[in-house]
C-alpha positions in Angstrom: -25.9 -41.1 17.8 -24.3 -44.2 19.2 -21.2 -43.7 17.1 -21.0 -40.1 18.3 -21.1 -41.4 21.9 -18.3 -44.0 21.1 -16.3 -41.4 19.2 -16.4 -39.1 22.3 -14.3 -41.6 24.1 -11.9 -42.6 21.3 -11.5 -39.5 19.2 -8.9 -37.5 21.1 -7.0 -35.3 18.7 -4.2 -33.1 19.9 -4.1 -29.3 19.6 -1.5 -29.7 16.8 -3.7 -32.3 14.9 -6.6 -29.9 15.0 -4.4 -27.0 14.0 -3.2 -29.0 11.0 -6.7 -30.0 10.0 -7.9 -26.4 10.1 -4.8 -25.4 8.2 -5.6 -27.9 5.4 -9.1 -26.5 5.3 -7.8 -23.0 4.9 -5.3 -24.0 2.2 -8.0 -26.0 0.3 -5.7 -29.1 0.3 -7.0 -32.2 -1.3 -5.6 -34.3 1.5 -8.4 -32.9 3.7 -11.2 -35.3 3.1 -14.8 -34.3 3.7 -15.1 -37.0 6.4 -12.2 -35.5 8.4 -13.8 -32.1 8.7 -17.2 -33.8 9.3 -15.7 -35.9 12.1 -14.1 -32.8 13.7 -17.2 -30.7 13.7 -19.6 -33.5 14.6 -17.9 -35.2 17.5 -17.8 -33.5 20.9 -14.3 -33.2 22.3 -13.2 -33.5 25.9 -10.6 -30.7 25.8 -12.5 -27.4 26.6 -10.4 -25.3 24.2 -10.8 -27.8 21.3 -14.5 -28.1 22.0 -14.9 -24.3 21.9 -13.1 -24.3 18.5 -15.0 -27.3 17.2 -18.4 -25.7 18.0 -17.4 -22.4 16.2 -16.1 -24.3 13.2 -19.3 -26.3 12.9 -21.2 -23.1 12.2 -18.5 -21.1 10.4 -19.8 -21.8 6.9 -23.1 -20.3 7.9 -21.5 -17.3 9.8 -19.1 -16.4 6.9 -20.7 -17.8 3.7 -19.3 -17.4 0.2 -22.2 -16.1 -2.0 -23.2 -18.7 -4.5 -21.3 -21.6 -2.9 -22.5 -24.1 -0.4 -20.5 -26.7 1.6 -17.0 -26.3 2.8 -16.5 -22.7 1.9 -16.0 -19.6 4.0 -15.2 -16.0 3.1 -12.0 -14.1 3.9 -13.4 -13.0 7.3 -14.1 -16.6 8.2 -10.5 -17.6 7.1 -9.2 -15.0 9.5 -11.1 -16.6 12.3 -9.7 -20.0 11.3 -6.1 -18.7 11.1 -6.5 -17.2 14.6 -7.5 -20.6 15.9 -4.5 -22.2 14.3 -2.3 -19.6 15.9 -4.0 -20.0 19.3 -3.7 -23.8 19.2 0.0 -23.7 18.3 0.7 -21.2 21.1 -1.0 -23.4 23.7 1.0 -26.6 23.1 
């Protein structure tokens, strides 16, 4: 909990950084480490738009599950939601 509090003040990703992180998740790129996604969905963000997206992404695996798989997997409908977030973030630079 303390680290989450500290991270709130020091973890200040840009819209482009979050767009890239979500894109790596969508593409299944090996460069996306589990801890990156975990940091993103676990640490509250000051930017209201990024916080809205973070909260949705933290639940997206439950909302759009892939039958038979657990963890960092979402079905095609979930991928559409994530792609829309990437687009939104890039348009609001």
